[in-house]
C-alpha positions as CSV (number, residue, x, y, z in Angstrom):
1,X,118.6,99.2,90.7
2,X,115.0,99.6,91.8
3,X,113.7,102.6,93.6
4,X,112.8,102.0,97.3
5,X,109.3,103.0,96.4
6,X,108.9,100.4,93.6
7,X,110.4,97.3,95.1
8,X,108.6,94.0,95.2
9,X,107.4,94.2,98.9
10,X,106.0,97.7,98.4
11,X,104.2,96.6,95.2
12,X,102.6,93.8,97.2
13,X,101.6,96.3,99.9
14,X,100.1,98.6,97.3
15,X,98.3,95.6,95.8
16,X,96.7,95.0,99.2
17,X,95.5,98.6,99.3
18,X,94.1,98.2,95.7
19,X,92.2,95.0,96.8
20,X,90.1,96.9,99.4
21,X,87.6,98.4,96.9
22,X,87.6,95.1,95.1
23,X,86.6,93.3,98.3
24,X,83.9,95.9,99.0
25,X,82.4,95.6,95.5
26,X,82.5,91.8,95.5
27,X,80.9,91.6,99.0
28,X,77.8,93.5,97.8
29,X,77.2,91.9,94.4
30,X,73.8,90.2,94.1
31,X,75.3,86.8,93.4
32,X,76.0,83.8,95.7
33,X,79.6,83.5,94.5
34,X,80.3,86.9,96.1
35,X,81.1,85.1,99.3
36,X,83.8,82.8,97.9
37,X,85.2,85.7,95.8
38,X,85.3,88.0,98.8
39,X,87.1,85.4,100.9
40,X,89.6,84.7,98.2
41,X,90.4,88.4,97.8
42,X,90.8,88.8,101.5
43,X,93.0,85.6,101.7
44,X,95.2,87.0,98.9
45,X,95.5,90.2,100.8
46,X,96.4,88.3,104.0
47,X,99.1,86.3,102.1
48,X,100.6,89.5,100.7
49,X,100.7,90.8,104.2
50,X,103.0,87.9,105.2
51,X,104.9,87.8,101.9
52,X,105.8,91.5,101.6
53,X,107.4,91.4,105.1
54,X,109.2,88.2,104.3
55,X,110.5,89.5,100.9
56,X,111.5,92.9,102.4
57,X,113.8,91.0,104.9
58,X,114.9,88.3,102.5
59,X,115.7,90.7,99.6
60,X,117.0,93.4,101.9
61,X,114.3,95.8,100.4
62,X,113.0,97.3,103.6
63,X,112.1,101.0,103.1
64,X,110.6,103.8,105.2
65,X,107.7,103.9,102.7
66,X,107.1,100.1,103.3
67,X,107.3,100.5,107.1
68,X,104.7,103.2,106.9
69,X,102.3,101.7,104.4
70,X,102.4,98.0,105.4
71,X,100.5,98.5,108.8
72,X,98.2,101.0,107.2
73,X,97.3,98.6,104.4
74,X,96.7,95.8,107.0
75,X,94.5,97.9,109.2
76,X,92.4,99.3,106.2
77,X,91.8,95.8,104.8
78,X,90.8,94.3,108.2
79,X,88.6,97.3,109.0
80,X,86.9,97.1,105.6
81,X,86.3,93.4,106.0
82,X,85.0,93.9,109.6
83,X,82.5,96.5,108.4
84,X,81.2,94.1,105.8
85,X,80.9,91.3,108.4
86,X,79.1,93.6,110.9
87,X,76.6,94.5,108.1
88,X,76.2,90.8,107.2
89,X,75.9,89.6,110.8
90,X,74.6,92.7,112.6
91,X,72.2,90.5,114.7
92,X,75.2,88.7,116.2
93,X,76.3,90.8,119.1
94,X,79.6,89.1,119.5
95,X,80.5,89.9,115.9
96,X,79.7,93.6,116.5
97,X,81.6,93.6,119.8
98,X,84.6,91.8,118.3
99,X,84.8,94.3,115.4
100,X,84.7,97.2,117.8
101,X,87.4,95.7,120.0
102,X,89.6,94.9,117.0
103,X,89.3,98.4,115.3
104,X,89.6,100.2,118.7
105,X,92.8,98.3,119.5
106,X,94.3,99.1,116.2
107,X,93.6,102.8,116.6
108,X,94.9,102.7,120.2
109,X,98.2,100.9,119.3
110,X,98.8,103.0,116.2
111,X,98.5,106.2,118.4
112,X,100.7,104.6,121.1
113,X,103.4,103.7,118.6
114,X,103.3,107.2,117.1
115,X,103.6,108.8,120.6
116,X,106.4,106.4,121.6
117,X,108.2,107.2,118.4
118,X,108.1,110.9,119.4
119,X,109.8,109.9,122.7
120,X,112.4,108.0,120.7
121,X,111.1,104.7,122.3
122,X,109.2,103.1,119.4
123,X,111.2,99.8,119.9
124,X,109.4,99.3,123.3
125,X,106.1,98.8,121.3
126,X,107.5,96.9,118.4
127,X,105.5,94.1,116.9
128,X,105.5,91.1,119.2
129,X,104.8,87.4,118.8
130,X,101.4,88.0,120.4
131,X,100.7,90.7,117.7
132,X,101.6,88.2,115.0
133,X,99.4,85.5,116.6
134,X,96.5,88.0,116.9
135,X,96.9,89.0,113.2
136,X,96.9,85.4,112.1
137,X,93.8,84.6,114.1
138,X,92.0,87.7,112.7
139,X,92.9,86.9,109.1
140,X,91.8,83.3,109.5
141,X,88.5,84.2,111.2
142,X,87.7,87.0,108.7
143,X,88.5,84.7,105.7
144,X,86.2,82.0,107.1
145,X,83.4,84.4,107.9
146,X,83.6,86.0,104.4
147,X,82.7,82.6,103.0
148,X,79.4,83.1,104.8
149,X,78.7,79.4,105.2
150,X,76.3,78.8,108.1
151,X,78.1,75.7,109.5
152,X,81.6,77.2,109.1
153,X,80.5,80.4,110.6
154,X,78.9,78.7,113.6
155,X,81.6,76.2,114.4
156,X,84.8,77.9,113.1
157,X,84.3,81.6,112.0
158,X,82.5,83.0,115.0
159,X,84.6,81.2,117.6
160,X,87.8,82.2,115.9
161,X,86.6,85.8,115.7
162,X,86.0,85.8,119.5
163,X,89.4,84.3,120.1
164,X,90.9,86.9,117.8
165,X,89.2,89.7,119.8
166,X,90.5,88.2,123.0
167,X,94.0,88.0,121.6
168,X,93.6,91.6,120.4
169,X,92.8,92.8,123.9
170,X,95.7,90.7,125.3
171,X,98.2,92.1,122.9
172,X,97.0,95.6,123.5
173,X,97.6,95.0,127.3
174,X,101.1,93.8,126.5
175,X,101.9,96.9,124.5
176,X,100.3,99.3,127.1
177,X,102.3,97.5,129.9
178,X,105.5,98.0,127.9
179,X,104.8,101.7,127.4
180,X,103.3,102.3,130.9
181,X,106.5,103.6,132.5
182,X,106.7,106.3,129.8
183,X,102.9,107.0,129.9
184,X,103.1,107.3,133.7
185,X,106.2,109.6,133.7
186,X,104.7,111.9,131.1
């Protein structure tokens, strides 16, 4: 019998955390292949994000540690990738604004969930379909942009990142609306 800490979903989540410094190092190597390598590492992390949740449910291996670490790992990986993209594309105002919107939303919703949990109402700000769609769009946009191919960036990566930022704001509004009665009454 495996320990709740060392089950397959949690190992995948820990792998995602371990990939963050790998992504950062690869992104700043002085070689052209760094772009493909960075995109592949991020894509592997994105796949483990989906896979660990699927396996936790399928294998009945959900744990408190996994419920804590999974969203932290996701937010750290996305934030690290966005910092890289802002540095690579600092002249593109929409990349900078999108990164600020995405990171700000993640901080806001994390704080909201913690506060709602203190009220015993965390379920009212549980992950929604819009949150999953937002995450999928973010992961896709970031993967494409890490490839750093001019044509892909212009016609796919930048537009997807803008859509991801818009979905990010929309999902934040959904969560805030759900929590508004409790925010107002406090």
